[in-house]
C-alpha positions as CSV (number, residue, x, y, z in Angstrom):
1,M,28.7,-9.1,-26.2
2,T,30.3,-8.7,-22.8
3,S,29.9,-10.8,-19.7
4,A,31.0,-10.8,-16.1
5,T,30.5,-13.5,-13.5
6,D,33.2,-12.5,-10.9
7,D,31.5,-11.3,-7.8
8,T,34.3,-8.8,-7.1
9,T,33.3,-6.8,-10.2
10,L,29.6,-6.7,-9.3
11,D,27.8,-4.4,-7.0
12,E,26.3,-6.4,-4.1
13,T,22.8,-5.6,-5.3
14,A,23.5,-7.5,-8.6
15,V,25.0,-10.4,-6.7
16,I,22.0,-10.8,-4.5
17,A,19.5,-10.4,-7.3
18,R,21.5,-12.9,-9.4
19,D,21.5,-15.4,-6.5
20,L,17.7,-15.0,-6.0
21,I,17.1,-15.5,-9.7
22,R,18.9,-18.9,-9.4
23,F,16.3,-20.1,-7.0
24,D,13.5,-21.3,-9.2
25,T,10.5,-20.0,-7.3
26,T,8.1,-20.4,-10.2
27,N,4.4,-19.9,-9.3
28,Y,2.1,-21.8,-11.7
29,G,-1.1,-20.5,-10.0
30,E,-4.0,-22.2,-8.3
31,G,-1.7,-23.3,-5.5
32,R,0.9,-25.0,-7.7
33,S,4.3,-23.7,-7.1
34,N,8.0,-24.7,-6.8
35,G,7.8,-22.8,-3.5
36,E,9.8,-19.9,-2.0
37,S,11.4,-21.6,1.0
38,D,15.0,-21.7,-0.3
39,A,14.9,-18.1,-1.5
40,A,13.3,-17.1,1.8
41,A,16.1,-18.8,3.8
42,Y,18.7,-16.9,1.7
43,V,16.9,-13.6,2.3
44,A,16.7,-14.3,6.0
45,A,20.4,-15.1,6.2
46,R,21.2,-11.9,4.4
47,L,19.1,-9.8,6.7
48,E,20.5,-11.5,9.8
49,S,24.1,-10.8,8.5
50,I,23.4,-7.1,8.8
51,G,22.0,-7.4,12.3
52,L,18.3,-7.9,11.9
53,R,16.1,-10.5,13.5
54,T,13.9,-12.3,11.1
55,Q,10.6,-14.2,11.3
56,S,9.6,-16.8,8.7
57,F,6.0,-17.8,8.1
58,E,5.0,-20.9,6.1
59,S,1.3,-20.7,5.0
60,D,1.6,-24.1,3.1
61,P,4.5,-26.4,2.8
62,G,7.2,-24.6,0.9
63,R,5.3,-21.3,0.8
64,T,7.5,-19.1,3.0
65,S,7.4,-15.3,3.7
66,V,10.1,-13.5,5.7
67,V,9.5,-10.4,7.9
68,A,11.9,-8.2,9.9
69,R,11.4,-5.0,11.8
70,V,14.1,-2.2,11.7
71,E,14.1,0.3,14.5
72,G,14.0,3.8,13.3
73,R,15.6,7.0,14.6
74,D,12.3,8.6,15.4
75,R,9.9,6.0,16.7
76,S,7.1,8.5,17.2
77,K,6.6,8.5,13.4
78,P,4.3,5.8,11.8
79,A,6.2,2.8,10.4
80,L,6.8,2.3,6.7
81,V,6.4,-1.2,5.1
82,V,9.1,-1.9,2.5
83,H,8.2,-5.1,0.7
84,G,8.9,-7.4,-2.2
85,H,7.8,-10.9,-3.3
86,L,10.0,-14.0,-3.9
87,D,7.9,-15.9,-6.4
88,V,8.0,-15.5,-10.2
89,V,5.8,-16.5,-13.1
90,P,6.8,-19.4,-15.3
91,A,9.5,-19.1,-18.0
92,D,9.9,-21.4,-21.0
93,P,13.6,-21.7,-21.6
94,R,13.0,-22.6,-25.3
95,N,11.9,-19.0,-25.9
96,W,14.8,-17.4,-24.1
97,T,18.3,-16.6,-25.3
98,V,19.7,-17.4,-21.8
99,D,18.8,-19.8,-19.1
100,P,15.9,-17.9,-17.4
101,F,17.1,-19.2,-14.0
102,G,20.8,-18.9,-14.6
103,G,21.2,-15.3,-13.4
104,V,23.3,-14.5,-16.4
105,I,25.3,-11.3,-16.6
106,K,25.9,-10.0,-20.1
107,D,25.8,-6.7,-22.0
108,G,25.8,-4.7,-18.8
109,M,22.6,-6.4,-17.7
110,L,21.4,-9.0,-15.3
111,W,19.1,-11.5,-17.2
112,G,16.6,-14.0,-15.7
113,R,13.1,-14.5,-14.5
114,G,12.6,-12.0,-11.7
115,A,15.2,-9.5,-12.9
116,V,12.5,-6.9,-12.8
117,D,9.6,-8.7,-11.2
118,M,10.8,-8.4,-8.6
119,K,14.1,-9.9,-7.3
120,N,15.8,-6.7,-8.3
121,M,13.9,-4.7,-5.7
122,D,14.3,-7.5,-3.2
123,A,18.1,-7.1,-3.6
124,M,17.9,-3.3,-3.5
125,I,16.0,-3.4,-0.2
126,I,18.6,-5.7,1.4
127,T,21.6,-3.6,0.2
128,A,20.1,-0.3,1.0
129,L,19.4,-1.5,4.6
130,G,23.0,-2.9,4.7
131,D,24.3,0.5,3.7
132,I,22.3,2.2,6.5
133,L,23.0,-0.3,9.3
134,G,26.5,-1.0,8.3
135,S,27.4,2.7,8.7
136,G,26.0,2.8,12.2
137,R,22.9,4.8,11.2
138,Q,19.2,4.1,11.4
139,P,16.3,4.7,9.1
140,E,14.3,7.8,9.9
141,R,11.3,5.7,11.1
142,D,10.6,2.1,11.9
143,L,10.5,-0.1,8.9
144,V,8.6,-3.4,8.5
145,V,10.6,-5.3,5.8
146,A,8.7,-8.1,4.2
147,F,9.4,-10.6,1.4
148,F,6.2,-12.3,0.5
149,A,5.3,-15.6,-1.1
150,D,2.7,-16.1,-3.7
151,E,2.3,-12.6,-5.1
152,E,1.9,-13.9,-8.6
153,D,-1.2,-15.8,-7.6
154,G,-2.9,-13.0,-5.8
155,G,-0.9,-13.3,-2.5
156,R,-3.3,-15.7,-0.9
157,R,-0.5,-17.7,0.6
158,G,1.7,-14.7,1.2
159,S,0.6,-11.2,2.0
160,H,-3.0,-12.0,2.5
161,H,-2.1,-14.9,4.8
162,L,0.0,-12.6,7.0
163,V,-2.5,-9.7,7.0
164,K,-5.2,-12.1,8.1
165,N,-3.3,-14.3,10.6
166,H,-0.5,-12.0,11.8
167,P,-1.6,-8.4,11.5
168,E,0.5,-7.5,14.5
169,L,3.6,-7.7,12.2
170,F,2.5,-4.4,10.7
171,A,1.5,-2.6,13.9
172,G,2.0,1.1,13.6
173,A,2.5,1.2,9.9
174,T,0.4,3.5,7.7
175,E,2.2,3.4,4.3
176,A,4.1,1.0,2.2
177,I,6.4,1.0,-0.9
178,S,7.0,-1.9,-3.3
179,E,7.2,-2.7,-7.0
180,V,6.4,-1.1,-10.4
181,G,7.0,2.5,-9.7
182,G,9.9,4.9,-9.6
183,Y,11.3,3.9,-12.9
184,S,12.3,6.3,-15.6
185,I,10.6,6.9,-19.0
186,E,11.6,9.1,-22.0
187,L,9.3,12.0,-23.0
188,D,10.5,13.6,-26.2
189,G,14.1,13.2,-25.2
190,R,13.6,14.1,-21.6
191,R,13.8,11.7,-18.7
192,A,10.9,11.5,-16.3
193,Y,9.8,9.1,-13.5
194,L,6.5,7.3,-13.0
195,M,5.4,7.0,-9.4
196,Q,2.7,4.4,-8.9
197,T,-0.1,5.8,-6.7
198,G,-2.8,3.3,-7.5
199,E,-3.6,0.0,-9.1
200,K,-6.5,-1.6,-10.9
201,S,-8.8,-4.1,-9.4
202,L,-8.3,-7.8,-10.1
203,V,-11.0,-10.3,-11.0
204,W,-9.9,-13.7,-12.2
205,I,-12.8,-15.8,-13.6
206,K,-13.2,-19.2,-15.1
207,L,-15.7,-19.7,-17.9
208,V,-17.3,-23.2,-18.1
209,A,-19.3,-24.3,-21.2
210,R,-21.2,-27.6,-21.2
211,G,-22.5,-29.5,-24.1
212,R,-23.1,-33.0,-25.4
213,A,-20.3,-35.6,-25.4
214,A,-20.2,-37.5,-28.7
215,H,-18.1,-39.1,-31.4
216,G,-16.0,-36.6,-33.3
217,S,-17.7,-37.5,-36.6
218,R,-21.2,-36.7,-35.4
219,L,-23.2,-33.6,-36.2
220,I,-23.4,-32.1,-32.8
221,R,-24.6,-28.5,-32.5
222,D,-24.4,-28.5,-28.7
223,N,-20.6,-28.5,-28.7
224,A,-19.0,-27.2,-25.5
225,I,-15.8,-26.1,-27.2
226,T,-17.7,-24.1,-29.9
227,K,-19.8,-22.3,-27.2
228,L,-16.7,-21.6,-25.2
229,A,-14.8,-20.3,-28.2
230,E,-17.6,-17.8,-29.0
231,A,-17.6,-16.6,-25.4
232,V,-13.8,-16.2,-25.3
233,V,-13.8,-14.2,-28.6
234,A,-16.6,-12.0,-27.3
235,I,-14.7,-11.2,-24.2
236,G,-11.2,-10.9,-25.8
237,R,-12.5,-8.7,-28.6
238,R,-14.5,-6.4,-26.3
239,D,-13.3,-2.8,-26.7
240,W,-13.9,-1.3,-23.3
241,P,-14.5,2.5,-23.3
242,I,-12.0,5.0,-21.9
243,Q,-12.8,5.9,-18.3
244,L,-10.5,8.2,-16.5
245,T,-9.8,8.3,-12.8
246,A,-8.3,11.1,-10.7
247,T,-4.8,9.6,-11.2
248,T,-5.0,9.1,-15.0
249,T,-6.6,12.5,-15.4
250,Q,-3.6,14.1,-13.6
251,L,-1.1,12.0,-15.6
252,L,-2.6,13.0,-18.9
253,S,-2.5,16.6,-17.9
254,E,1.1,16.4,-17.0
255,L,2.0,14.5,-20.2
256,A,0.3,17.1,-22.3
257,R,2.2,19.9,-20.5
258,L,5.6,18.2,-20.8
259,L,5.1,17.2,-24.4
260,D,3.5,20.6,-25.3
261,I,0.4,18.9,-26.7
262,D,-3.1,20.3,-26.7
263,P,-5.2,17.6,-24.9
264,E,-8.4,18.9,-26.5
265,R,-7.0,18.0,-29.9
266,V,-5.2,14.7,-29.0
267,G,-7.2,11.9,-27.5
268,P,-6.0,10.0,-24.4
269,D,-4.8,6.9,-26.3
270,E,-2.7,9.0,-28.7
271,L,-1.3,11.1,-25.9
272,V,-0.2,8.0,-24.0
273,L,1.4,6.5,-27.2
274,R,3.8,9.5,-27.1
275,T,5.4,8.0,-24.0
276,G,7.0,5.3,-26.1
277,T,7.5,2.0,-24.3
278,A,5.9,3.3,-21.1
279,S,2.6,3.1,-23.0
280,G,2.7,-0.6,-22.6
281,F,1.6,-0.1,-19.0
282,I,-0.3,3.2,-19.2
283,L,-2.7,2.4,-22.1
284,A,-4.3,-0.4,-20.0
285,T,-5.0,2.0,-17.1
286,L,-7.4,4.1,-19.2
287,R,-10.0,1.3,-19.4
288,T,-11.1,-2.1,-18.2
289,T,-9.2,-5.0,-19.8
290,T,-10.5,-8.6,-20.2
291,N,-7.9,-11.0,-21.5
292,P,-8.3,-14.8,-22.1
293,T,-5.2,-16.5,-20.7
294,L,-5.8,-20.3,-20.7
295,L,-8.0,-22.8,-22.5
296,N,-8.8,-26.4,-21.3
297,A,-11.0,-28.8,-23.2
298,G,-11.0,-32.3,-24.6
299,Y,-8.9,-35.4,-24.3
300,K,-8.9,-37.1,-27.8
301,H,-9.1,-36.0,-31.4
302,N,-12.2,-38.0,-32.2
303,V,-14.2,-37.3,-29.0
304,I,-16.4,-34.2,-28.6
305,P,-16.0,-33.3,-24.9
306,D,-19.0,-32.3,-22.8
307,T,-17.1,-29.5,-20.9
308,A,-14.7,-26.8,-21.9
309,E,-13.1,-24.1,-19.7
310,A,-11.2,-20.8,-20.1
311,L,-9.5,-18.5,-17.7
312,I,-10.0,-14.8,-18.1
313,D,-7.9,-12.1,-16.4
314,I,-10.1,-9.1,-15.8
315,R,-8.6,-5.8,-14.6
316,T,-11.1,-3.0,-13.8
317,L,-10.8,0.5,-12.5
318,P,-11.1,0.7,-8.7
319,G,-14.7,0.0,-7.6
320,E,-15.9,-1.2,-11.0
321,E,-15.6,-5.0,-10.3
322,D,-19.3,-5.9,-9.9
323,K,-20.4,-3.6,-12.8
324,V,-17.9,-5.2,-15.1
325,L,-18.8,-8.7,-14.1
326,D,-22.4,-8.0,-14.9
327,Q,-21.4,-6.7,-18.3
328,V,-19.3,-9.8,-18.9
329,R,-22.3,-12.0,-18.0
330,E,-24.5,-10.1,-20.5
331,L,-21.8,-10.3,-23.1
332,I,-21.4,-14.1,-23.1
333,G,-25.0,-15.0,-22.4
334,P,-26.7,-17.4,-19.9
335,D,-25.3,-20.7,-21.4
336,I,-21.8,-20.0,-20.0
337,E,-21.1,-20.5,-16.3
338,I,-18.8,-18.0,-14.6
339,E,-16.8,-19.0,-11.5
340,V,-14.9,-16.2,-9.8
341,M,-11.6,-17.7,-8.9
342,H,-10.1,-14.7,-7.1
343,R,-10.8,-11.0,-6.8
344,D,-8.9,-8.2,-5.1
345,V,-9.5,-4.5,-4.5
346,G,-8.3,-1.6,-6.6
347,L,-6.3,1.2,-5.0
348,E,-5.9,4.9,-5.6
349,A,-4.1,7.4,-3.4
350,A,-3.6,11.1,-3.9
351,F,-0.3,12.3,-5.5
352,G,0.8,14.3,-2.5
353,G,1.9,14.3,1.1
354,P,5.2,13.8,2.9
355,L,6.1,10.5,1.4
356,I,5.5,11.6,-2.1
357,D,7.4,14.8,-1.4
358,A,10.3,12.8,0.0
359,I,10.4,10.6,-3.0
360,I,10.4,13.5,-5.4
361,D,13.1,15.2,-3.4
362,T,15.3,12.1,-3.4
363,L,14.9,11.4,-7.1
364,G,15.7,15.1,-7.7
365,T,18.9,14.7,-5.8
366,H,20.0,11.8,-7.9
367,D,18.6,12.9,-11.3
368,P,18.2,16.7,-11.1
369,G,15.4,18.2,-13.2
370,A,13.6,14.9,-14.0
371,P,9.9,15.3,-13.3
372,V,7.9,12.7,-11.3
373,L,4.4,11.8,-12.5
374,P,1.7,9.8,-10.9
375,Y,0.3,6.7,-12.6
376,L,-2.2,3.9,-12.1
377,L,-0.7,0.4,-12.4
378,S,-2.6,-1.9,-14.7
379,G,-1.5,-5.0,-12.7
380,G,-1.6,-5.5,-8.9
381,T,0.8,-5.9,-6.0
382,D,0.8,-7.0,-2.4
383,N,-0.2,-3.5,-1.5
384,K,-3.8,-4.8,-2.0
385,A,-3.5,-7.0,1.0
386,L,-1.9,-4.3,3.1
387,S,-4.8,-1.9,2.3
388,L,-7.1,-4.2,4.2
389,I,-5.4,-3.2,7.5
390,G,-5.3,0.5,6.6
391,I,-1.9,0.8,5.0
392,T,-1.6,3.0,1.9
393,G,0.7,1.5,-0.7
394,Y,2.8,3.0,-3.5
395,G,5.0,1.5,-6.2
396,F,8.5,2.8,-5.8
397,A,11.4,0.5,-7.0
398,P,13.6,3.2,-8.3
399,L,15.4,2.5,-11.6
400,R,17.1,4.9,-14.1
401,L,16.7,3.1,-17.4
402,P,18.0,3.5,-20.9
403,A,15.4,5.1,-23.2
404,D,15.4,2.1,-25.6
405,L,14.7,-0.5,-23.0
406,D,11.1,-1.8,-23.2
407,F,10.6,-2.0,-19.4
408,P,6.9,-2.9,-19.4
409,G,7.8,-5.7,-21.8
410,M,10.1,-7.2,-19.3
411,F,7.3,-8.0,-16.9
412,H,6.2,-11.7,-17.5
413,G,8.0,-11.4,-20.8
414,V,10.9,-13.3,-22.5
415,D,14.5,-12.3,-21.8
416,E,13.6,-10.3,-18.7
417,R,16.6,-8.2,-17.8
418,V,17.7,-5.1,-15.8
419,P,20.8,-2.9,-16.3
420,L,23.5,-3.3,-13.6
421,D,23.8,0.4,-13.2
422,A,20.1,0.7,-12.6
423,L,20.4,-1.6,-9.7
424,V,23.1,0.6,-8.2
425,F,21.0,3.7,-8.8
426,G,18.0,2.0,-7.1
427,R,20.1,0.9,-4.1
428,T,21.4,4.4,-3.5
429,V,18.0,6.2,-4.0
430,L,16.2,3.7,-1.7
431,R,18.9,4.1,0.9
432,D,18.6,7.9,0.9
433,L,14.8,7.8,1.0
434,L,14.8,5.5,4.1
435,L,17.4,7.7,5.8
436,T,15.3,10.8,5.4
437,Y,11.6,9.8,5.4
């Protein structure tokens, strides 16, 4: 094991990402959060140190987003939004081998909650801009740089709040780049990059079962927990059929070509499994998913409660939200109430155009010969909110990763970490993209 904590030995990107990890910005959902204000103040100070004027917006106490505008060389071109989020999901330190909020450097990696989701990209944005402005240059076009609160709870107190209440911040912008794209995967010993050109829809629901409260020793057939359990199992065990979109069809075609596989003989699931750890993301993009994530019922061992609740995370293909909700209602029956807690749109953009070309060219400069493939993200990003004001969003947080790193497993997982050299790679690629596009 090797470790390093001396800032002089670390690239500035690692220093900033480490510092951000040390701000515990845990977002517990449903409005409960440790808040992003301290991290937002740190980011604002970093941006101001490279000559930018920042604006901070607090949607609720402690829920702070930071925005700055960078003047481009050619202001006739539409602006580009470059954004990240400052909050993270919870981390139980009992399950980690390091302090999840310690910003630990060991084994050539930065460890901690947010190392990949997405304080790494936050740091890459800041250092890439610092490289550009510090050398007396400008980005090719105006940039709207945003660090949002509350992404991990659907962005209601972050990106959605700003889009609704301060749309002028994004005036002139037509495209955006953010997380969960631009990272490398291994295909039969050959490195390739996944470019996120779309994301699934989000529907978060609560199931509510009601029954008869009684003593735990009674024979009670109208048991709320039993009814809820049956509904949860039905949803969690539902095997949704494969349904391809334009993006996943193109991805499968490219995978078959690169892996020299006949797609007529190998099904979509089997083909995706050939991508190794990347399949952790891609498999879920071929179909709807409905995952139970939380149960809440009862208050004492010998009391049958009259109410039981469960949270279900539903991710559908773009435009399938209402259809899937109807199928879920049919699946669980009329005795279970469904409350839609939050829903957000799915996105899908064509894999082409000047921005995609610029990304492919920039990656090609830094990793010659590595193909770039489109993919649909199974999760969601703040690009959903930006789409409401006509901004097309992509996932591009460039990272060149070792083949044996389970990158999808890092998202919301235990022992989240990112290689230090991947941060340097991302800083450099992002800098060059912003200088030329």
